[in-house]
Chimera marker file (.cmm) of the C-alpha trace (Angstrom):
<marker_set name="trace">
<marker id="1" x="9.730" y="-4.096" z="7.256" r="1" g="1" b="0" radius="0.5"/>
<marker id="2" x="8.137" y="-1.880" z="8.500" r="1" g="1" b="0" radius="0.5"/>
<marker id="3" x="6.093" y="-1.050" z="4.822" r="1" g="1" b="0" radius="0.5"/>
<marker id="4" x="6.570" y="-3.926" z="4.493" r="1" g="1" b="0" radius="0.5"/>
<marker id="5" x="3.701" y="-5.347" z="7.049" r="1" g="1" b="0" radius="0.5"/>
<marker id="6" x="1.945" y="-2.506" z="7.419" r="1" g="1" b="0" radius="0.5"/>
<marker id="7" x="1.185" y="-2.864" z="3.805" r="1" g="1" b="0" radius="0.5"/>
<marker id="8" x="0.883" y="-6.484" z="3.300" r="1" g="1" b="0" radius="0.5"/>
<marker id="9" x="-1.169" y="-6.187" z="6.335" r="1" g="1" b="0" radius="0.5"/>
<marker id="10" x="-3.447" y="-3.716" z="4.702" r="1" g="1" b="0" radius="0.5"/>
<marker id="11" x="-3.598" y="-6.147" z="1.980" r="1" g="1" b="0" radius="0.5"/>
<marker id="12" x="-5.396" y="-9.345" z="3.921" r="1" g="1" b="0" radius="0.5"/>
<marker id="13" x="-7.318" y="-7.127" z="5.926" r="1" g="1" b="0" radius="0.5"/>
<marker id="14" x="-9.323" y="-5.036" z="3.263" r="1" g="1" b="0" radius="0.5"/>
<marker id="15" x="-9.727" y="-8.328" z="0.684" r="1" g="1" b="0" radius="0.5"/>
<marker id="16" x="-10.675" y="-10.890" z="3.782" r="1" g="1" b="0" radius="0.5"/>
<marker id="17" x="-14.702" y="-10.168" z="3.021" r="1" g="1" b="0" radius="0.5"/>
<marker id="18" x="-13.604" y="-11.555" z="-1.032" r="1" g="1" b="0" radius="0.5"/>
<marker id="19" x="-14.850" y="-14.460" z="-1.781" r="1" g="1" b="0" radius="0.5"/>
<marker id="20" x="-11.952" y="-16.139" z="-3.010" r="1" g="1" b="0" radius="0.5"/>
<marker id="21" x="-9.118" y="-13.069" z="-1.243" r="1" g="1" b="0" radius="0.5"/>
<marker id="22" x="-5.682" y="-12.794" z="-2.962" r="1" g="1" b="0" radius="0.5"/>
<marker id="23" x="-2.791" y="-10.992" z="-2.269" r="1" g="1" b="0" radius="0.5"/>
<marker id="24" x="0.183" y="-10.612" z="-4.651" r="1" g="1" b="0" radius="0.5"/>
<marker id="25" x="3.885" y="-9.704" z="-3.677" r="1" g="1" b="0" radius="0.5"/>
<marker id="26" x="5.686" y="-8.539" z="-6.507" r="1" g="1" b="0" radius="0.5"/>
<marker id="27" x="8.827" y="-7.453" z="-7.240" r="1" g="1" b="0" radius="0.5"/>
<marker id="28" x="10.526" y="-5.452" z="-10.517" r="1" g="1" b="0" radius="0.5"/>
<marker id="29" x="14.119" y="-4.088" z="-10.768" r="1" g="1" b="0" radius="0.5"/>
<marker id="30" x="14.783" y="-1.555" z="-12.477" r="1" g="1" b="0" radius="0.5"/>
<marker id="31" x="18.794" y="-1.194" z="-12.579" r="1" g="1" b="0" radius="0.5"/>
<marker id="32" x="19.616" y="0.911" z="-9.824" r="1" g="1" b="0" radius="0.5"/>
<marker id="33" x="15.779" y="0.721" z="-7.795" r="1" g="1" b="0" radius="0.5"/>
<marker id="34" x="13.902" y="-1.624" z="-6.766" r="1" g="1" b="0" radius="0.5"/>
<marker id="35" x="9.840" y="-1.591" z="-7.239" r="1" g="1" b="0" radius="0.5"/>
<marker id="36" x="7.575" y="-4.218" z="-4.994" r="1" g="1" b="0" radius="0.5"/>
<marker id="37" x="3.761" y="-4.294" z="-5.787" r="1" g="1" b="0" radius="0.5"/>
<marker id="38" x="1.574" y="-5.901" z="-3.216" r="1" g="1" b="0" radius="0.5"/>
<marker id="39" x="-2.039" y="-6.543" z="-4.884" r="1" g="1" b="0" radius="0.5"/>
<marker id="40" x="-4.928" y="-7.146" z="-3.306" r="1" g="1" b="0" radius="0.5"/>
<marker id="41" x="-8.447" y="-8.615" z="-4.308" r="1" g="1" b="0" radius="0.5"/>
<marker id="42" x="-10.323" y="-6.194" z="-1.146" r="1" g="1" b="0" radius="0.5"/>
<marker id="43" x="-13.248" y="-3.270" z="-1.899" r="1" g="1" b="0" radius="0.5"/>
<marker id="44" x="-11.068" y="-1.193" z="-3.446" r="1" g="1" b="0" radius="0.5"/>
<marker id="45" x="-10.340" y="2.797" z="-2.881" r="1" g="1" b="0" radius="0.5"/>
<marker id="46" x="-12.121" y="5.618" z="-4.414" r="1" g="1" b="0" radius="0.5"/>
<marker id="47" x="-10.025" y="7.502" z="-6.703" r="1" g="1" b="0" radius="0.5"/>
<marker id="48" x="-11.351" y="10.802" z="-5.243" r="1" g="1" b="0" radius="0.5"/>
<marker id="49" x="-9.536" y="9.796" z="-1.937" r="1" g="1" b="0" radius="0.5"/>
<marker id="50" x="-6.204" y="7.781" z="-2.733" r="1" g="1" b="0" radius="0.5"/>
<marker id="51" x="-3.982" y="10.839" z="-2.553" r="1" g="1" b="0" radius="0.5"/>
<marker id="52" x="-4.933" y="11.492" z="1.407" r="1" g="1" b="0" radius="0.5"/>
<marker id="53" x="-5.124" y="8.234" z="2.977" r="1" g="1" b="0" radius="0.5"/>
<marker id="54" x="-1.279" y="8.471" z="3.067" r="1" g="1" b="0" radius="0.5"/>
<marker id="55" x="-2.139" y="11.379" z="5.964" r="1" g="1" b="0" radius="0.5"/>
<marker id="56" x="-1.614" y="10.813" z="9.259" r="1" g="1" b="0" radius="0.5"/>
<marker id="57" x="-5.408" y="9.759" z="11.180" r="1" g="1" b="0" radius="0.5"/>
<marker id="58" x="-7.276" y="10.246" z="7.827" r="1" g="1" b="0" radius="0.5"/>
<marker id="59" x="-8.843" y="7.452" z="5.838" r="1" g="1" b="0" radius="0.5"/>
<marker id="60" x="-11.332" y="6.113" z="2.599" r="1" g="1" b="0" radius="0.5"/>
<marker id="61" x="-14.804" y="7.056" z="3.887" r="1" g="1" b="0" radius="0.5"/>
<marker id="62" x="-16.396" y="3.876" z="3.024" r="1" g="1" b="0" radius="0.5"/>
<marker id="63" x="-14.038" y="1.869" z="5.804" r="1" g="1" b="0" radius="0.5"/>
<marker id="64" x="-15.646" y="2.668" z="8.775" r="1" g="1" b="0" radius="0.5"/>
<marker id="65" x="-16.740" y="-1.795" z="9.311" r="1" g="1" b="0" radius="0.5"/>
<marker id="66" x="-12.729" y="-2.363" z="9.481" r="1" g="1" b="0" radius="0.5"/>
<marker id="67" x="-10.364" y="-2.126" z="12.369" r="1" g="1" b="0" radius="0.5"/>
<marker id="68" x="-7.826" y="1.472" z="11.771" r="1" g="1" b="0" radius="0.5"/>
<marker id="69" x="-6.774" y="4.342" z="13.275" r="1" g="1" b="0" radius="0.5"/>
<marker id="70" x="-5.509" y="5.984" z="9.619" r="1" g="1" b="0" radius="0.5"/>
<marker id="71" x="-1.743" y="5.316" z="10.778" r="1" g="1" b="0" radius="0.5"/>
<marker id="72" x="-0.252" y="2.526" z="8.884" r="1" g="1" b="0" radius="0.5"/>
<marker id="73" x="0.205" y="4.372" z="5.620" r="1" g="1" b="0" radius="0.5"/>
<marker id="74" x="1.145" y="7.774" z="6.855" r="1" g="1" b="0" radius="0.5"/>
<marker id="75" x="3.950" y="5.610" z="7.971" r="1" g="1" b="0" radius="0.5"/>
<marker id="76" x="4.684" y="3.897" z="5.165" r="1" g="1" b="0" radius="0.5"/>
<marker id="77" x="5.077" y="7.409" z="3.412" r="1" g="1" b="0" radius="0.5"/>
<marker id="78" x="7.269" y="8.683" z="6.378" r="1" g="1" b="0" radius="0.5"/>
<marker id="79" x="9.365" y="5.680" z="6.633" r="1" g="1" b="0" radius="0.5"/>
<marker id="80" x="10.026" y="6.295" z="2.235" r="1" g="1" b="0" radius="0.5"/>
<marker id="81" x="10.761" y="9.535" z="2.149" r="1" g="1" b="0" radius="0.5"/>
<marker id="82" x="13.620" y="8.886" z="4.990" r="1" g="1" b="0" radius="0.5"/>
<marker id="83" x="14.845" y="5.950" z="2.303" r="1" g="1" b="0" radius="0.5"/>
<marker id="84" x="14.297" y="8.399" z="-0.849" r="1" g="1" b="0" radius="0.5"/>
<marker id="85" x="11.699" y="5.831" z="-2.210" r="1" g="1" b="0" radius="0.5"/>
<marker id="86" x="8.228" y="6.732" z="-3.468" r="1" g="1" b="0" radius="0.5"/>
<marker id="87" x="4.654" y="4.970" z="-2.764" r="1" g="1" b="0" radius="0.5"/>
<marker id="88" x="1.702" y="5.039" z="-4.308" r="1" g="1" b="0" radius="0.5"/>
<marker id="89" x="-1.802" y="3.406" z="-4.374" r="1" g="1" b="0" radius="0.5"/>
<marker id="90" x="-3.675" y="1.627" z="-8.293" r="1" g="1" b="0" radius="0.5"/>
<marker id="91" x="-6.730" y="1.164" z="-6.606" r="1" g="1" b="0" radius="0.5"/>
<marker id="92" x="-10.768" y="0.541" z="-8.756" r="1" g="1" b="0" radius="0.5"/>
<marker id="93" x="-13.542" y="0.327" z="-5.605" r="1" g="1" b="0" radius="0.5"/>
<marker id="94" x="-14.557" y="-3.379" z="-5.449" r="1" g="1" b="0" radius="0.5"/>
<marker id="95" x="-11.849" y="-4.685" z="-8.005" r="1" g="1" b="0" radius="0.5"/>
<marker id="96" x="-8.943" y="-4.221" z="-5.021" r="1" g="1" b="0" radius="0.5"/>
<marker id="97" x="-5.517" y="-2.255" z="-4.904" r="1" g="1" b="0" radius="0.5"/>
<marker id="98" x="-2.813" y="-2.414" z="-5.603" r="1" g="1" b="0" radius="0.5"/>
<marker id="99" x="0.284" y="-0.324" z="-3.314" r="1" g="1" b="0" radius="0.5"/>
<marker id="100" x="3.626" y="0.560" z="-5.044" r="1" g="1" b="0" radius="0.5"/>
<marker id="101" x="6.839" y="1.184" z="-3.658" r="1" g="1" b="0" radius="0.5"/>
<marker id="102" x="10.195" y="1.790" z="-5.001" r="1" g="1" b="0" radius="0.5"/>
<marker id="103" x="13.585" y="2.049" z="-2.983" r="1" g="1" b="0" radius="0.5"/>
<marker id="104" x="16.835" y="3.088" z="-4.736" r="1" g="1" b="0" radius="0.5"/>
<marker id="105" x="19.774" y="0.401" z="-4.770" r="1" g="1" b="0" radius="0.5"/>
<marker id="106" x="22.784" y="1.069" z="-1.971" r="1" g="1" b="0" radius="0.5"/>
<marker id="107" x="25.734" y="1.395" z="-4.482" r="1" g="1" b="0" radius="0.5"/>
<marker id="108" x="27.994" y="-1.480" z="-4.138" r="1" g="1" b="0" radius="0.5"/>
<marker id="109" x="31.663" y="-1.165" z="-2.964" r="1" g="1" b="0" radius="0.5"/>
<link id1="1" id2="2" r="1" g="1" b="0" radius="0.2"/>
<link id1="2" id2="3" r="1" g="1" b="0" radius="0.2"/>
<link id1="3" id2="4" r="1" g="1" b="0" radius="0.2"/>
<link id1="4" id2="5" r="1" g="1" b="0" radius="0.2"/>
<link id1="5" id2="6" r="1" g="1" b="0" radius="0.2"/>
<link id1="6" id2="7" r="1" g="1" b="0" radius="0.2"/>
<link id1="7" id2="8" r="1" g="1" b="0" radius="0.2"/>
<link id1="8" id2="9" r="1" g="1" b="0" radius="0.2"/>
<link id1="9" id2="10" r="1" g="1" b="0" radius="0.2"/>
<link id1="10" id2="11" r="1" g="1" b="0" radius="0.2"/>
<link id1="11" id2="12" r="1" g="1" b="0" radius="0.2"/>
<link id1="12" id2="13" r="1" g="1" b="0" radius="0.2"/>
<link id1="13" id2="14" r="1" g="1" b="0" radius="0.2"/>
<link id1="14" id2="15" r="1" g="1" b="0" radius="0.2"/>
<link id1="15" id2="16" r="1" g="1" b="0" radius="0.2"/>
<link id1="16" id2="17" r="1" g="1" b="0" radius="0.2"/>
<link id1="17" id2="18" r="1" g="1" b="0" radius="0.2"/>
<link id1="18" id2="19" r="1" g="1" b="0" radius="0.2"/>
<link id1="19" id2="20" r="1" g="1" b="0" radius="0.2"/>
<link id1="20" id2="21" r="1" g="1" b="0" radius="0.2"/>
<link id1="21" id2="22" r="1" g="1" b="0" radius="0.2"/>
<link id1="22" id2="23" r="1" g="1" b="0" radius="0.2"/>
<link id1="23" id2="24" r="1" g="1" b="0" radius="0.2"/>
<link id1="24" id2="25" r="1" g="1" b="0" radius="0.2"/>
<link id1="25" id2="26" r="1" g="1" b="0" radius="0.2"/>
<link id1="26" id2="27" r="1" g="1" b="0" radius="0.2"/>
<link id1="27" id2="28" r="1" g="1" b="0" radius="0.2"/>
<link id1="28" id2="29" r="1" g="1" b="0" radius="0.2"/>
<link id1="29" id2="30" r="1" g="1" b="0" radius="0.2"/>
<link id1="30" id2="31" r="1" g="1" b="0" radius="0.2"/>
<link id1="31" id2="32" r="1" g="1" b="0" radius="0.2"/>
<link id1="32" id2="33" r="1" g="1" b="0" radius="0.2"/>
<link id1="33" id2="34" r="1" g="1" b="0" radius="0.2"/>
<link id1="34" id2="35" r="1" g="1" b="0" radius="0.2"/>
<link id1="35" id2="36" r="1" g="1" b="0" radius="0.2"/>
<link id1="36" id2="37" r="1" g="1" b="0" radius="0.2"/>
<link id1="37" id2="38" r="1" g="1" b="0" radius="0.2"/>
<link id1="38" id2="39" r="1" g="1" b="0" radius="0.2"/>
<link id1="39" id2="40" r="1" g="1" b="0" radius="0.2"/>
<link id1="40" id2="41" r="1" g="1" b="0" radius="0.2"/>
<link id1="41" id2="42" r="1" g="1" b="0" radius="0.2"/>
<link id1="42" id2="43" r="1" g="1" b="0" radius="0.2"/>
<link id1="43" id2="44" r="1" g="1" b="0" radius="0.2"/>
<link id1="44" id2="45" r="1" g="1" b="0" radius="0.2"/>
<link id1="45" id2="46" r="1" g="1" b="0" radius="0.2"/>
<link id1="46" id2="47" r="1" g="1" b="0" radius="0.2"/>
<link id1="47" id2="48" r="1" g="1" b="0" radius="0.2"/>
<link id1="48" id2="49" r="1" g="1" b="0" radius="0.2"/>
<link id1="49" id2="50" r="1" g="1" b="0" radius="0.2"/>
<link id1="50" id2="51" r="1" g="1" b="0" radius="0.2"/>
<link id1="51" id2="52" r="1" g="1" b="0" radius="0.2"/>
<link id1="52" id2="53" r="1" g="1" b="0" radius="0.2"/>
<link id1="53" id2="54" r="1" g="1" b="0" radius="0.2"/>
<link id1="54" id2="55" r="1" g="1" b="0" radius="0.2"/>
<link id1="55" id2="56" r="1" g="1" b="0" radius="0.2"/>
<link id1="56" id2="57" r="1" g="1" b="0" radius="0.2"/>
<link id1="57" id2="58" r="1" g="1" b="0" radius="0.2"/>
<link id1="58" id2="59" r="1" g="1" b="0" radius="0.2"/>
<link id1="59" id2="60" r="1" g="1" b="0" radius="0.2"/>
<link id1="60" id2="61" r="1" g="1" b="0" radius="0.2"/>
<link id1="61" id2="62" r="1" g="1" b="0" radius="0.2"/>
<link id1="62" id2="63" r="1" g="1" b="0" radius="0.2"/>
<link id1="63" id2="64" r="1" g="1" b="0" radius="0.2"/>
<link id1="64" id2="65" r="1" g="1" b="0" radius="0.2"/>
<link id1="65" id2="66" r="1" g="1" b="0" radius="0.2"/>
<link id1="66" id2="67" r="1" g="1" b="0" radius="0.2"/>
<link id1="67" id2="68" r="1" g="1" b="0" radius="0.2"/>
<link id1="68" id2="69" r="1" g="1" b="0" radius="0.2"/>
<link id1="69" id2="70" r="1" g="1" b="0" radius="0.2"/>
<link id1="70" id2="71" r="1" g="1" b="0" radius="0.2"/>
<link id1="71" id2="72" r="1" g="1" b="0" radius="0.2"/>
<link id1="72" id2="73" r="1" g="1" b="0" radius="0.2"/>
<link id1="73" id2="74" r="1" g="1" b="0" radius="0.2"/>
<link id1="74" id2="75" r="1" g="1" b="0" radius="0.2"/>
<link id1="75" id2="76" r="1" g="1" b="0" radius="0.2"/>
<link id1="76" id2="77" r="1" g="1" b="0" radius="0.2"/>
<link id1="77" id2="78" r="1" g="1" b="0" radius="0.2"/>
<link id1="78" id2="79" r="1" g="1" b="0" radius="0.2"/>
<link id1="79" id2="80" r="1" g="1" b="0" radius="0.2"/>
<link id1="80" id2="81" r="1" g="1" b="0" radius="0.2"/>
<link id1="81" id2="82" r="1" g="1" b="0" radius="0.2"/>
<link id1="82" id2="83" r="1" g="1" b="0" radius="0.2"/>
<link id1="83" id2="84" r="1" g="1" b="0" radius="0.2"/>
<link id1="84" id2="85" r="1" g="1" b="0" radius="0.2"/>
<link id1="85" id2="86" r="1" g="1" b="0" radius="0.2"/>
<link id1="86" id2="87" r="1" g="1" b="0" radius="0.2"/>
<link id1="87" id2="88" r="1" g="1" b="0" radius="0.2"/>
<link id1="88" id2="89" r="1" g="1" b="0" radius="0.2"/>
<link id1="89" id2="90" r="1" g="1" b="0" radius="0.2"/>
<link id1="90" id2="91" r="1" g="1" b="0" radius="0.2"/>
<link id1="91" id2="92" r="1" g="1" b="0" radius="0.2"/>
<link id1="92" id2="93" r="1" g="1" b="0" radius="0.2"/>
<link id1="93" id2="94" r="1" g="1" b="0" radius="0.2"/>
<link id1="94" id2="95" r="1" g="1" b="0" radius="0.2"/>
<link id1="95" id2="96" r="1" g="1" b="0" radius="0.2"/>
<link id1="96" id2="97" r="1" g="1" b="0" radius="0.2"/>
<link id1="97" id2="98" r="1" g="1" b="0" radius="0.2"/>
<link id1="98" id2="99" r="1" g="1" b="0" radius="0.2"/>
<link id1="99" id2="100" r="1" g="1" b="0" radius="0.2"/>
<link id1="100" id2="101" r="1" g="1" b="0" radius="0.2"/>
<link id1="101" id2="102" r="1" g="1" b="0" radius="0.2"/>
<link id1="102" id2="103" r="1" g="1" b="0" radius="0.2"/>
<link id1="103" id2="104" r="1" g="1" b="0" radius="0.2"/>
<link id1="104" id2="105" r="1" g="1" b="0" radius="0.2"/>
<link id1="105" id2="106" r="1" g="1" b="0" radius="0.2"/>
<link id1="106" id2="107" r="1" g="1" b="0" radius="0.2"/>
<link id1="107" id2="108" r="1" g="1" b="0" radius="0.2"/>
<link id1="108" id2="109" r="1" g="1" b="0" radius="0.2"/>
</marker_set>
């Protein structure tokens, strides 16, 4: 729940200034894994900063007008690691971001 709360909260926060804010959530089944994509049409993230934003207390350079501490995405990364999953982002400045999380499905008995 925390992973989705953080990612959806960020999508809403960083797209609220768009003329028509949009947040989309999609899931894809890959057999033994499921991947969720949380997409927004917000401010986007410079490619040079995309790896850094998952570090504790690190925020992108152009987000000073938005409230935040730089903790949310590092929490997402730690939770995903504990679940042997992955998190990554695809983003372009002024075109929005898509955050992906991929979980292994639990084995059914």
